[in-house]
NUKOL-632021 format. One record per residue (C-alpha): residue number from 0; residue in three letters; x, y, z. Coordinates in nm, 2 decimals. Example, Ala and Ser with C-alpha at 12.3 -4.5 7.8 and 13.67 -1.06 7.14 Angstrom:
BEGIN
<0 ALA <1.23 -0.45 0.78>>;
<1 SER <1.37 -0.11 0.71>>;
This chain:
BEGIN
<0 MET <2.58 1.65 0.31>>;
<1 LYS <2.77 1.41 0.45>>;
<2 PRO <2.61 1.50 0.82>>;
<3 LEU <2.25 1.53 0.70>>;
<4 LEU <2.28 1.18 0.55>>;
<5 TYR <2.49 0.98 0.87>>;
<6 LEU <2.18 1.12 1.07>>;
<7 SER <1.95 1.01 0.83>>;
<8 TYR <2.09 0.62 0.84>>;
<9 LYS <2.14 0.66 1.18>>;
<10 THR <1.81 0.74 1.19>>;
<11 ALA <1.67 0.47 0.98>>;
<12 TYR <1.91 0.26 1.13>>;
<13 ASN <1.78 0.27 1.50>>;
<14 GLY <1.43 0.25 1.35>>;
<15 VAL <1.49 -0.11 1.19>>;
<16 MET <1.63 -0.19 1.47>>;
<17 ARG <1.32 -0.10 1.69>>;
<18 ALA <1.11 -0.31 1.48>>;
<19 LEU <1.33 -0.59 1.49>>;
<20 GLY <1.35 -0.59 1.86>>;
<21 SER <1.02 -0.77 1.90>>;
<22 PRO <1.01 -1.17 1.81>>;
<23 THR <0.67 -1.09 1.68>>;
<24 ARG <0.73 -0.80 1.48>>;
<25 LEU <1.06 -1.01 1.34>>;
<26 ILE <0.88 -1.33 1.26>>;
<27 GLY <0.63 -1.09 1.08>>;
<28 ILE <0.92 -0.94 0.90>>;
<29 LEU <1.06 -1.25 0.82>>;
<30 PHE <0.78 -1.40 0.69>>;
<31 LEU <0.74 -1.09 0.43>>;
<32 VAL <1.06 -1.17 0.34>>;
<33 GLY <0.98 -1.54 0.27>>;
<34 TYR <0.68 -1.46 0.08>>;
<35 TYR <0.87 -1.22 -0.15>>;
<36 PHE <1.19 -1.46 -0.20>>;
<37 MET <0.97 -1.78 -0.24>>;
<38 TRP <0.75 -1.61 -0.51>>;
<39 PHE <1.00 -1.40 -0.71>>;
<40 VAL <1.33 -1.42 -0.60>>;
<41 ARG <1.40 -1.82 -0.61>>;
<42 PRO <1.31 -1.80 -0.93>>;
<43 VAL <1.48 -1.56 -1.11>>;
<44 LEU <1.80 -1.67 -0.90>>;
<45 TYR <1.76 -2.09 -1.00>>;
<46 GLY <1.67 -2.04 -1.32>>;
<47 ASN <1.33 -2.24 -1.29>>;
<48 SER <1.11 -1.89 -1.35>>;
<49 GLY <1.10 -2.04 -1.78>>;
<50 ARG <1.00 -2.38 -1.64>>;
<51 SER <0.74 -2.27 -1.41>>;
<52 TRP <0.59 -2.08 -1.68>>;
<53 ASP <0.61 -2.33 -1.87>>;
<54 LYS <0.43 -2.54 -1.67>>;
<55 LEU <0.11 -2.26 -1.65>>;
<56 GLN <0.10 -2.19 -2.03>>;
<57 SER <0.06 -2.58 -2.13>>;
<58 SER <-0.18 -2.60 -1.86>>;
<59 SER <-0.56 -2.60 -1.92>>;
<60 LEU <-0.61 -2.27 -1.75>>;
<61 PRO <-0.87 -2.06 -2.00>>;
<62 LYS <-0.71 -1.80 -2.19>>;
<63 PHE <-0.90 -1.46 -2.27>>;
<64 GLU <-0.87 -1.23 -2.60>>;
<65 PHE <-0.61 -0.97 -2.59>>;
<66 PRO <-0.82 -0.66 -2.55>>;
<67 PRO <-0.85 -0.38 -2.84>>;
<68 ILE <-0.57 -0.13 -2.82>>;
<69 ALA <-0.82 0.11 -2.69>>;
<70 VAL <-0.90 -0.09 -2.40>>;
<71 ILE <-0.55 -0.06 -2.27>>;
<72 ASP <-0.54 0.28 -2.34>>;
<73 ALA <-0.82 0.36 -2.13>>;
<74 ALA <-0.73 0.13 -1.87>>;
<75 VAL <-0.35 0.30 -1.85>>;
<76 PHE <-0.54 0.65 -1.82>>;
<77 ALA <-0.77 0.58 -1.55>>;
<78 LEU <-0.46 0.44 -1.31>>;
<79 PHE <-0.24 0.73 -1.40>>;
<80 LEU <-0.55 0.95 -1.36>>;
<81 GLY <-0.62 0.74 -0.99>>;
<82 ILE <-0.24 0.81 -0.92>>;
<83 SER <-0.24 1.21 -0.99>>;
<84 PHE <-0.57 1.27 -0.80>>;
<85 LEU <-0.40 1.14 -0.48>>;
<86 LEU <-0.10 1.32 -0.51>>;
<87 MET <-0.26 1.62 -0.60>>;
<88 LEU <-0.42 1.68 -0.32>>;
<89 GLY <-0.15 1.68 -0.08>>;
<90 VAL <0.02 1.95 -0.36>>;
<91 LEU <-0.03 2.26 -0.08>>;
<92 SER <0.03 2.09 0.22>>;
<93 PRO <0.39 2.14 0.32>>;
<94 ARG <0.66 1.91 0.25>>;
<95 GLN <0.99 2.01 0.50>>;
<96 GLY <0.87 1.86 0.81>>;
<97 PHE <1.11 2.06 1.01>>;
<98 ARG <1.12 2.01 1.44>>;
<99 PRO <1.22 2.27 1.66>>;
<100 ALA <1.60 2.10 1.67>>;
<101 ASP <1.66 2.20 1.29>>;
<102 ALA <1.56 2.59 1.38>>;
<103 ASP <1.78 2.59 1.64>>;
<104 VAL <2.09 2.40 1.53>>;
<105 LEU <2.04 2.34 1.15>>;
<106 PHE <1.94 2.64 1.04>>;
<107 ALA <2.23 2.80 1.26>>;
<108 THR <2.52 2.61 1.03>>;
<109 PRO <2.70 2.72 0.72>>;
<110 VAL <2.50 2.41 0.53>>;
<111 ASP <2.39 2.57 0.20>>;
<112 PRO <2.01 2.55 0.21>>;
<113 LYS <2.00 2.40 -0.15>>;
<114 ILE <2.20 2.06 -0.01>>;
<115 VAL <1.88 2.05 0.30>>;
<116 LEU <1.62 2.10 0.02>>;
<117 THR <1.78 1.87 -0.24>>;
<118 PHE <1.83 1.58 0.08>>;
<119 ARG <1.49 1.62 0.19>>;
<120 LEU <1.34 1.63 -0.18>>;
<121 LEU <1.54 1.31 -0.28>>;
<122 ARG <1.44 1.13 0.07>>;
<123 ASP <1.06 1.22 -0.01>>;
<124 LEU <1.11 1.11 -0.37>>;
<125 PHE <1.25 0.78 -0.22>>;
<126 PHE <0.97 0.74 0.06>>;
<127 THR <0.69 0.78 -0.21>>;
<128 LEU <0.84 0.60 -0.47>>;
<129 LEU <0.89 0.32 -0.27>>;
<130 PHE <0.56 0.13 -0.33>>;
<131 PRO <0.60 0.10 -0.70>>;
<132 LEU <0.98 0.01 -0.69>>;
<133 LEU <0.90 -0.30 -0.46>>;
<134 ILE <0.67 -0.36 -0.74>>;
<135 LEU <0.90 -0.30 -1.01>>;
<136 LEU <1.19 -0.51 -0.82>>;
<137 PHE <0.92 -0.80 -0.76>>;
<138 GLY <0.61 -0.80 -0.98>>;
<139 ILE <0.82 -0.72 -1.34>>;
<140 ARG <0.93 -1.05 -1.43>>;
<141 PRO <0.57 -1.21 -1.34>>;
<142 MET <0.38 -0.97 -1.51>>;
<143 SER <0.59 -0.94 -1.85>>;
<144 ALA <0.62 -1.31 -1.84>>;
<145 GLY <0.22 -1.39 -1.81>>;
<146 TRP <0.10 -1.16 -2.13>>;
<147 SER <0.13 -1.51 -2.30>>;
<148 MET <-0.03 -1.69 -1.99>>;
<149 LEU <-0.34 -1.48 -1.99>>;
<150 PHE <-0.37 -1.36 -2.32>>;
<151 ARG <-0.38 -1.55 -2.64>>;
<152 ASN <-0.36 -1.41 -3.03>>;
<153 LEU <-0.09 -1.18 -2.86>>;
<154 PRO <0.02 -0.89 -3.15>>;
<155 ASP <0.34 -0.82 -3.03>>;
<156 PRO <0.49 -1.03 -2.72>>;
<157 SER <0.77 -0.78 -2.70>>;
<158 ALA <0.57 -0.50 -2.73>>;
<159 SER <0.34 -0.63 -2.48>>;
<160 THR <0.62 -0.68 -2.22>>;
<161 LEU <0.78 -0.31 -2.31>>;
<162 THR <0.44 -0.14 -2.22>>;
<163 ALA <0.42 -0.34 -1.88>>;
<164 GLN <0.77 -0.17 -1.82>>;
<165 LEU <0.72 0.17 -1.95>>;
<166 VAL <0.39 0.18 -1.72>>;
<167 TYR <0.63 0.17 -1.42>>;
<168 LEU <0.84 0.42 -1.56>>;
<169 ALA <0.56 0.64 -1.63>>;
<170 TRP <0.47 0.55 -1.25>>;
<171 ILE <0.75 0.68 -1.13>>;
<172 LEU <0.76 0.98 -1.38>>;
<173 VAL <0.42 1.05 -1.26>>;
<174 SER <0.53 1.05 -0.87>>;
<175 MET <0.85 1.27 -0.97>>;
<176 VAL <0.62 1.54 -1.08>>;
<177 TRP <0.42 1.58 -0.82>>;
<178 ILE <0.65 1.59 -0.52>>;
<179 THR <0.87 1.87 -0.73>>;
<180 LEU <0.54 2.06 -0.77>>;
<181 ALA <0.45 2.02 -0.42>>;
<182 TYR <0.78 2.15 -0.34>>;
<183 MET <0.71 2.45 -0.56>>;
<184 PHE <0.37 2.55 -0.46>>;
<185 THR <0.52 2.51 -0.07>>;
<186 LEU <0.78 2.76 -0.17>>;
<187 LEU <0.57 2.98 -0.33>>;
<188 PHE <0.23 3.03 -0.18>>;
<189 ASN <0.32 2.91 0.20>>;
<190 ARG <0.50 3.22 0.27>>;
<191 SER <0.41 3.45 0.57>>;
<192 GLU <0.27 3.75 0.37>>;
<193 THR <-0.11 3.82 0.32>>;
<194 ARG <-0.11 3.85 -0.06>>;
<195 TYR <-0.03 3.50 -0.06>>;
<196 ASP <-0.29 3.42 0.15>>;
<197 GLY <-0.58 3.46 -0.11>>;
<198 LEU <-0.29 3.30 -0.34>>;
<199 ARG <-0.32 2.96 -0.14>>;
<200 LYS <-0.68 3.02 -0.10>>;
<201 ALA <-0.78 3.06 -0.46>>;
<202 LEU <-0.53 2.78 -0.55>>;
<203 ASN <-0.74 2.54 -0.30>>;
<204 TRP <-1.08 2.60 -0.42>>;
<205 GLY <-0.93 2.57 -0.77>>;
<206 ILE <-0.86 2.19 -0.68>>;
<207 GLY <-1.19 2.15 -0.50>>;
<208 ILE <-1.37 2.28 -0.82>>;
<209 LEU <-1.16 2.08 -1.03>>;
<210 THR <-1.21 1.76 -0.77>>;
<211 LEU <-1.59 1.87 -0.81>>;
<212 ALA <-1.64 1.89 -1.21>>;
<213 VAL <-1.43 1.58 -1.26>>;
<214 ALA <-1.64 1.39 -1.02>>;
<215 GLY <-1.95 1.50 -1.20>>;
<216 TYR <-1.86 1.43 -1.50>>;
<217 VAL <-1.77 1.07 -1.45>>;
<218 GLY <-2.03 0.99 -1.27>>;
<219 TRP <-2.26 1.18 -1.50>>;
<220 GLY <-2.08 0.92 -1.75>>;
<221 PHE <-2.12 0.58 -1.59>>;
<222 THR <-2.51 0.63 -1.60>>;
<223 GLN <-2.49 0.66 -1.96>>;
<224 LEU <-2.28 0.34 -2.00>>;
<225 GLY <-2.41 0.04 -2.18>>;
<226 SER <-2.07 -0.16 -2.28>>;
<227 LEU <-1.73 -0.12 -2.27>>;
<228 ASP <-1.73 0.11 -2.56>>;
<229 ASP <-1.90 0.37 -2.37>>;
<230 LEU <-1.64 0.32 -2.08>>;
<231 VAL <-1.36 0.33 -2.31>>;
<232 ARG <-1.50 0.65 -2.52>>;
<233 LEU <-1.58 0.80 -2.10>>;
<234 ALA <-1.16 0.74 -2.04>>;
<235 GLN <-1.07 0.94 -2.41>>;
<236 SER <-1.31 1.23 -2.30>>;
<237 PRO <-1.16 1.56 -2.39>>;
<238 PHE <-1.21 1.70 -2.05>>;
<239 LEU <-1.02 1.42 -1.84>>;
<240 ARG <-0.74 1.45 -2.08>>;
<241 ILE <-0.73 1.83 -2.04>>;
<242 ALA <-0.81 1.82 -1.67>>;
<243 PHE <-0.47 1.58 -1.64>>;
<244 PRO <-0.25 1.64 -1.86>>;
<245 THR <-0.01 1.43 -1.62>>;
<246 ALA <-0.19 1.10 -1.68>>;
<247 SER <-0.23 1.18 -2.01>>;
<248 LEU <0.11 1.24 -2.10>>;
<249 ALA <0.24 0.92 -1.84>>;
<250 THR <-0.06 0.70 -2.07>>;
<251 MET <0.05 0.84 -2.48>>;
<252 PHE <0.39 0.73 -2.33>>;
<253 ALA <0.33 0.37 -2.15>>;
<254 THR <0.11 0.25 -2.48>>;
<255 ALA <0.32 0.40 -2.73>>;
<256 PRO <0.49 0.01 -2.83>>;
<257 LEU <0.13 -0.13 -2.85>>;
<258 SER <0.01 0.18 -3.05>>;
<259 GLY <0.31 0.24 -3.26>>;
<260 SER <0.30 0.61 -3.15>>;
<261 TRP <0.66 0.67 -3.12>>;
<262 ALA <0.64 1.06 -3.16>>;
<263 ALA <0.33 1.07 -2.89>>;
<264 GLY <0.54 0.85 -2.67>>;
<265 ALA <0.83 1.07 -2.70>>;
<266 PHE <0.61 1.36 -2.64>>;
<267 GLY <0.46 1.21 -2.32>>;
<268 PHE <0.82 1.13 -2.23>>;
<269 GLY <0.94 1.49 -2.29>>;
<270 GLY <0.61 1.63 -2.12>>;
<271 LEU <0.68 1.50 -1.81>>;
<272 ILE <1.05 1.59 -1.80>>;
<273 ALA <0.99 1.89 -1.87>>;
<274 ILE <0.73 1.90 -1.61>>;
<275 ILE <0.99 1.79 -1.36>>;
<276 GLY <1.22 1.99 -1.49>>;
<277 PHE <1.04 2.30 -1.45>>;
<278 ALA <0.93 2.26 -1.11>>;
<279 VAL <1.30 2.15 -0.96>>;
<280 TRP <1.39 2.50 -1.15>>;
<281 LYS <1.13 2.71 -0.97>>;
<282 THR <1.17 2.51 -0.64>>;
<283 TYR <1.54 2.62 -0.62>>;
<284 SER <1.48 2.97 -0.70>>;
<285 GLN <1.23 3.00 -0.39>>;
<286 VAL <1.52 2.79 -0.19>>;
<287 GLY <1.61 3.16 0.02>>;
<288 TRP <1.25 3.06 0.20>>;
<289 LEU <1.27 2.76 0.31>>;
<290 TYR <1.42 2.83 0.64>>;
<291 ASP <1.18 3.15 0.71>>;
<292 GLN <0.92 2.91 0.69>>;
<293 ALA <1.05 2.65 0.87>>;
<294 ALA <1.09 2.85 1.12>>;
<295 VAL <0.73 3.01 1.13>>;
<296 ARG <0.58 2.65 1.12>>;
<297 VAL <0.79 2.51 1.42>>;
<298 SER <0.72 2.75 1.65>>;
<299 GLN <0.33 2.71 1.59>>;
<300 GLY <0.14 2.41 1.70>>;
<301 GLN <0.39 2.15 1.71>>;
<302 ALA <0.17 1.88 1.84>>;
<303 LEU <-0.08 1.98 1.55>>;
<304 ARG <0.15 1.95 1.26>>;
<305 SER <0.30 1.61 1.40>>;
<306 ALA <0.01 1.47 1.45>>;
<307 GLN <-0.15 1.55 1.06>>;
<308 ARG <0.19 1.48 0.92>>;
<309 SER <0.21 1.08 1.07>>;
<310 GLY <-0.21 1.10 0.95>>;
<311 ASP <-0.29 1.05 1.30>>;
<312 VAL <-0.66 1.25 1.32>>;
<313 TYR <-0.75 1.17 1.64>>;
<314 ALA <-0.51 1.33 1.83>>;
<315 ALA <-0.50 1.62 1.52>>;
<316 ALA <-0.90 1.68 1.65>>;
<317 ALA <-0.75 1.66 2.00>>;
<318 GLU <-0.51 1.95 1.96>>;
<319 LEU <-0.77 2.16 1.78>>;
<320 ALA <-1.02 2.12 2.08>>;
<321 ARG <-0.72 2.21 2.31>>;
<322 GLU <-0.66 2.55 2.05>>;
<323 GLY <-1.03 2.66 2.09>>;
<324 LYS <-0.99 2.56 1.68>>;
<325 SER <-1.27 2.32 1.74>>;
<326 LYS <-1.63 2.32 1.81>>;
<327 THR <-1.76 2.02 2.04>>;
<328 ARG <-2.02 1.80 1.91>>;
<329 GLN <-2.30 1.68 2.11>>;
<330 PHE <-2.48 1.36 1.97>>;
<331 ARG <-2.79 1.38 2.22>>;
<332 LEU <-2.95 1.09 2.09>>;
<333 LEU <-2.64 0.88 2.10>>;
<334 GLN <-2.57 0.96 2.40>>;
<335 ARG <-2.90 0.82 2.56>>;
<336 ILE <-2.82 0.48 2.42>>;
<337 TRP <-2.72 0.21 2.68>>;
<338 ALA <-2.47 -0.07 2.51>>;
<339 PRO <-2.43 -0.36 2.76>>;
<340 GLY <-2.10 -0.54 2.82>>;
<341 PRO <-1.83 -0.53 2.56>>;
<342 TRP <-2.08 -0.31 2.31>>;
<343 ALA <-2.03 -0.06 2.50>>;
<344 LEU <-1.66 -0.07 2.35>>;
<345 VAL <-1.86 -0.03 1.98>>;
<346 TYR <-2.06 0.23 2.12>>;
<347 LYS <-1.79 0.45 2.26>>;
<348 ASP <-1.59 0.42 1.93>>;
<349 LEU <-1.86 0.52 1.71>>;
<350 LEU <-1.88 0.84 1.92>>;
<351 LEU <-1.53 0.90 1.91>>;
<352 GLN <-1.56 0.84 1.50>>;
<353 GLY <-1.83 1.13 1.48>>;
<354 ARG <-1.61 1.37 1.72>>;
<355 GLY <-1.24 1.29 1.58>>;
<356 MET <-1.29 1.21 1.23>>;
<357 MET <-1.67 1.37 1.10>>;
<358 PHE <-1.49 1.57 0.77>>;
<359 PRO <-1.29 1.23 0.64>>;
<360 LEU <-1.57 0.96 0.76>>;
<361 LEU <-1.81 1.17 0.57>>;
<362 ALA <-1.60 1.21 0.27>>;
<363 SER <-1.55 0.86 0.24>>;
<364 SER <-1.90 0.78 0.30>>;
<365 VAL <-2.01 1.02 0.02>>;
<366 ALA <-1.80 0.90 -0.23>>;
<367 GLY <-1.82 0.52 -0.16>>;
<368 LEU <-2.20 0.58 -0.15>>;
<369 ALA <-2.17 0.76 -0.47>>;
<370 LEU <-1.95 0.42 -0.64>>;
<371 SER <-2.20 0.20 -0.50>>;
<372 LEU <-2.51 0.38 -0.66>>;
<373 MET <-2.33 0.35 -1.02>>;
<374 PRO <-2.39 -0.01 -1.11>>;
<375 ALA <-2.75 0.09 -1.07>>;
<376 LEU <-2.75 0.40 -1.25>>;
<377 THR <-2.59 0.22 -1.62>>;
<378 SER <-2.79 0.19 -1.87>>;
<379 SER <-3.01 -0.18 -1.88>>;
<380 GLN <-2.82 -0.27 -2.20>>;
<381 LEU <-2.59 -0.43 -1.88>>;
<382 ARG <-2.76 -0.70 -1.76>>;
<383 GLY <-2.78 -1.07 -1.60>>;
<384 THR <-2.46 -1.22 -1.46>>;
<385 ALA <-2.26 -0.88 -1.62>>;
<386 SER <-2.46 -0.68 -1.39>>;
<387 GLY <-2.50 -0.85 -1.10>>;
<388 ALA <-2.02 -0.89 -1.12>>;
<389 PHE <-2.05 -0.51 -1.16>>;
<390 PHE <-2.25 -0.45 -0.90>>;
<391 LEU <-2.06 -0.68 -0.62>>;
<392 GLY <-1.72 -0.55 -0.71>>;
<393 MET <-1.83 -0.16 -0.67>>;
<394 GLN <-1.96 -0.29 -0.31>>;
<395 MET <-1.64 -0.47 -0.24>>;
<396 MET <-1.48 -0.14 -0.37>>;
<397 VAL <-1.69 0.10 -0.13>>;
<398 VAL <-1.60 -0.15 0.15>>;
<399 PHE <-1.28 -0.13 0.11>>;
<400 ILE <-1.23 0.23 0.11>>;
<401 VAL <-1.48 0.33 0.43>>;
<402 THR <-1.31 0.06 0.60>>;
<403 MET <-0.95 0.13 0.52>>;
<404 ALA <-1.04 0.48 0.61>>;
<405 GLN <-1.15 0.44 0.91>>;
<406 ALA <-0.90 0.18 1.05>>;
<407 SER <-0.59 0.30 0.95>>;
<408 THR <-0.59 0.58 1.20>>;
<409 GLY <-0.90 0.43 1.43>>;
<410 PHE <-0.65 0.18 1.58>>;
<411 MET <-0.41 0.40 1.63>>;
<412 GLU <-0.62 0.56 1.87>>;
<413 SER <-0.75 0.24 2.03>>;
<414 LEU <-0.37 0.12 2.17>>;
<415 ARG <-0.36 0.49 2.30>>;
<416 ARG <-0.61 0.40 2.54>>;
<417 VAL <-0.47 0.08 2.61>>;
<418 ASP <-0.40 0.10 2.94>>;
<419 LEU <-0.75 0.22 3.03>>;
<420 GLN <-0.97 -0.01 2.86>>;
<421 LYS <-0.70 -0.35 3.01>>;
<422 SER <-0.87 -0.25 3.35>>;
<423 LEU <-1.23 -0.37 3.21>>;
<424 PRO <-1.35 -0.68 3.28>>;
<425 PHE <-1.34 -0.79 2.95>>;
<426 THR <-1.07 -1.03 2.80>>;
<427 PRO <-0.84 -0.93 2.58>>;
<428 THR <-0.94 -1.13 2.25>>;
<429 SER <-1.32 -0.93 2.36>>;
<430 ILE <-1.19 -0.61 2.37>>;
<431 VAL <-0.98 -0.63 2.06>>;
<432 PHE <-1.32 -0.84 1.89>>;
<433 PHE <-1.50 -0.56 1.98>>;
<434 GLU <-1.29 -0.27 1.87>>;
<435 MET <-1.25 -0.43 1.54>>;
<436 LEU <-1.62 -0.48 1.50>>;
<437 ALA <-1.67 -0.08 1.60>>;
<438 LYS <-1.46 -0.01 1.27>>;
<439 SER <-1.64 -0.22 1.03>>;
<440 VAL <-1.98 -0.05 1.12>>;
<441 LEU <-1.98 0.25 0.84>>;
<442 GLY <-1.82 0.02 0.61>>;
<443 SER <-2.16 -0.20 0.65>>;
<444 VAL <-2.41 0.09 0.70>>;
<445 VAL <-2.32 0.26 0.39>>;
<446 CYS <-2.26 -0.09 0.17>>;
<447 TRP <-2.64 -0.10 0.33>>;
<448 VAL <-2.76 0.22 0.21>>;
<449 GLY <-2.64 0.17 -0.15>>;
<450 CYS <-2.79 -0.19 -0.12>>;
<451 ILE <-3.14 -0.06 -0.04>>;
<452 VAL <-3.14 0.25 -0.30>>;
<453 SER <-3.02 0.00 -0.60>>;
<454 LEU <-3.35 -0.23 -0.47>>;
<455 ALA <-3.56 0.09 -0.55>>;
<456 ILE <-3.38 0.18 -0.88>>;
<457 LYS <-3.28 -0.16 -1.01>>;
<458 PRO <-3.52 -0.48 -0.89>>;
<459 ASP <-3.33 -0.74 -1.10>>;
<460 LEU <-3.02 -0.69 -0.92>>;
<461 ALA <-3.21 -0.86 -0.59>>;
<462 SER <-3.03 -1.12 -0.59>>;
<463 TYR <-2.69 -1.00 -0.61>>;
<464 ILE <-2.84 -0.70 -0.37>>;
<465 PHE <-2.89 -0.97 -0.12>>;
<466 ALA <-2.57 -1.12 -0.14>>;
<467 ALA <-2.44 -0.79 -0.11>>;
<468 ILE <-2.60 -0.74 0.28>>;
<469 LEU <-2.43 -1.07 0.37>>;
<470 PHE <-2.09 -1.07 0.23>>;
<471 CYS <-2.01 -0.68 0.27>>;
<472 PRO <-2.02 -0.65 0.64>>;
<473 ALA <-1.81 -1.01 0.67>>;
<474 LEU <-1.52 -0.84 0.43>>;
<475 SER <-1.56 -0.53 0.66>>;
<476 LEU <-1.49 -0.70 0.97>>;
<477 LEU <-1.21 -0.93 0.82>>;
<478 LEU <-0.99 -0.63 0.66>>;
<479 SER <-1.02 -0.47 1.01>>;
<480 ALA <-0.89 -0.77 1.16>>;
<481 ALA <-0.62 -0.77 0.94>>;
<482 VAL <-0.54 -0.38 0.97>>;
<483 PHE <-0.54 -0.43 1.34>>;
<484 CYS <-0.29 -0.73 1.36>>;
<485 ILE <-0.04 -0.53 1.18>>;
<486 THR <-0.13 -0.17 1.35>>;
<487 ILE <-0.01 -0.37 1.68>>;
<488 LEU <0.27 -0.50 1.54>>;
<489 PHE <0.40 -0.14 1.42>>;
<490 PRO <0.23 0.08 1.65>>;
<491 ASP <0.47 0.38 1.63>>;
<492 ILE <0.36 0.59 1.42>>;
<493 ASP <0.63 0.84 1.50>>;
<494 ASP <0.90 0.62 1.32>>;
<495 GLN <0.95 0.63 0.92>>;
<496 SER <1.08 0.26 0.91>>;
<497 GLN <0.79 0.09 1.14>>;
<498 ARG <0.53 0.32 0.90>>;
<499 GLN <0.73 0.12 0.61>>;
<500 PHE <0.73 -0.20 0.74>>;
<501 LYS <0.36 -0.14 0.84>>;
<502 GLY <0.27 -0.07 0.46>>;
<503 LEU <0.40 -0.33 0.34>>;
<504 MET <0.29 -0.62 0.61>>;
<505 MET <-0.08 -0.44 0.57>>;
<506 MET <-0.07 -0.53 0.22>>;
<507 LEU <0.05 -0.89 0.25>>;
<508 SER <-0.20 -0.93 0.56>>;
<509 ILE <-0.47 -0.81 0.37>>;
<510 ALA <-0.43 -1.04 0.05>>;
<511 ILE <-0.36 -1.32 0.25>>;
<512 MET <-0.69 -1.28 0.49>>;
<513 ALA <-0.89 -1.19 0.25>>;
<514 PHE <-0.84 -1.45 -0.07>>;
<515 PRO <-0.99 -1.75 0.08>>;
<516 PRO <-1.34 -1.58 0.13>>;
<517 ALA <-1.35 -1.37 -0.19>>;
<518 GLY <-1.20 -1.67 -0.39>>;
<519 LEU <-1.52 -1.92 -0.25>>;
<520 PHE <-1.75 -1.66 -0.26>>;
<521 ILE <-1.65 -1.57 -0.67>>;
<522 GLY <-1.56 -1.95 -0.73>>;
<523 LEU <-1.93 -2.04 -0.61>>;
<524 LEU <-2.07 -1.77 -0.82>>;
<525 ILE <-1.90 -1.92 -1.11>>;
<526 ALA <-2.01 -2.22 -1.06>>;
<527 GLY <-2.35 -2.11 -1.08>>;
<528 VAL <-2.46 -2.13 -0.72>>;
<529 PRO <-2.75 -1.86 -0.64>>;
<530 ALA <-2.56 -1.55 -0.51>>;
<531 TRP <-2.72 -1.53 -0.17>>;
<532 LEU <-2.57 -1.85 -0.05>>;
<533 ALA <-2.25 -1.83 -0.21>>;
<534 ALA <-2.25 -1.48 0.03>>;
<535 VAL <-2.34 -1.72 0.31>>;
<536 PHE <-2.05 -1.91 0.26>>;
<537 GLY <-1.80 -1.66 0.20>>;
<538 SER <-1.93 -1.48 0.48>>;
<539 ALA <-1.89 -1.77 0.74>>;
<540 VAL <-1.54 -1.79 0.61>>;
<541 CYS <-1.48 -1.41 0.69>>;
<542 TRP <-1.61 -1.41 1.02>>;
<543 GLY <-1.37 -1.74 1.12>>;
<544 ILE <-1.06 -1.56 0.95>>;
<545 ALA <-1.16 -1.28 1.17>>;
<546 PHE <-1.21 -1.46 1.48>>;
<547 VAL <-0.86 -1.57 1.44>>;
<548 GLY <-0.72 -1.29 1.42>>;
<549 ALA <-0.84 -1.12 1.73>>;
<550 LEU <-0.79 -1.42 1.91>>;
<551 ALA <-0.36 -1.35 1.76>>;
<552 ALA <-0.41 -1.02 1.81>>;
<553 GLY <-0.56 -1.05 2.21>>;
<554 ARG <-0.25 -1.19 2.27>>;
<555 LEU <-0.03 -0.90 2.16>>;
<556 TYR <-0.27 -0.68 2.33>>;
<557 ALA <-0.23 -0.84 2.65>>;
<558 ASP <0.11 -0.79 2.62>>;
<559 TYR <0.11 -0.42 2.49>>;
<560 ASN <0.27 -0.17 2.67>>;
<561 PRO <0.25 0.21 2.50>>;
<562 SER <0.60 0.23 2.62>>;
<563 ASP <0.77 0.01 2.47>>;
């Protein structure tokens, strides 16, 4: 175990040193640390948190009625359903992450395979739980103390605080459930035997059918919505509770202080622990297959697996094409288009998106289009401001999903072509800006299609639909700018430390850049300004911030060297 710990320590240490080696990256990380220290750590260390919350509570800020227990239960279940669904999608993906050097050196040593499995299981658990642990570290105190600031008529303040803490603990347990299940299924179904190929395909089909069934059921449920009670009944439906037992158990455990059902809470906690225990026991009973599976995988398509493991879908598509496993797509209509000047960069990027990311983009586009049509398909009982706010919220969510799916990996391909594009007769700022613009095209198109169909279905939303047509493309460009600024700061996707820094900085970057236009847009709507006019002002701020981001990223792009 000591050699494995030392190797991991040196790998992490070298990764952090590389991340801090650039002054620009160092400034970004220091800004992130300073931000968290100022808002979360300093009040706790210096005892100012209580006075700050007292000032906020005594201010004239509006407070909301504490929602019914059923509404809280539905919201918590929706959270854990989303977490379970995302983790379930990777349950059959090989989890070992071995490299050829492991097969040549590690497997020949007398190190017990159980120790290797334990080490890798704990490592995967740590990186999977890093995000909720950071939220727990920095956000549990202000969120727990903020119940009385947000709501009035709290039935039991201590129970509300305990519920917030149990939600985090349940999140950690649900993540542990799916990580251990992923290891169990990997060792069970990824063996080099023909009979396991059929079992693996059957499990994949089962996950696919379950996904379609849940999506269809939820989509049908949204068409029947007429009030908040209908939404609560949808979340409490037996079908969803049975389809995702991990989400149901976590909800029972987390909401026990509010509901007063401690027996149900104990059952939920015990159920999650039992699943984790069974998965760990079954995984260790199959540990004899660990080296066998790893040796087979490291001998086949190392470049492809490395690209898939790092999330670089463009590199994965290129490797599949080199191996003859993917067909070449000809977009003859697009190939006849003439794009002048820097617009050729947008045209080029759209062609690459179609060839390298067709399936992920289609999946995110279909999901986004379905979400964008939900407000128009809901019951006519939702009218006026409530219906418009629901519509705009869904459109912004669609833009976020589609844009992030494209930008998070598309900019890695842009940096891979930096030597070629620097020789073009464009300024670095122009190259960066049009690369950002290219990543926002799909999100804008999906939003526009949803808006046009929604206008035909529900014409009384016309004002909000035109507002979405104006605001969402600008928001998509802003999100692309935020992603590119962080991607060029931490470009090494093979470095685990840089990937973690990149994820943390990207959350902060999106929050800082999107808050001014989104806050202005929402504030003008609350003030009674027409939706289309509020969208004009919000879009102008989005374009301005995106251009400033392009200027800053352009300077980094001009000095960027892929070999550094």
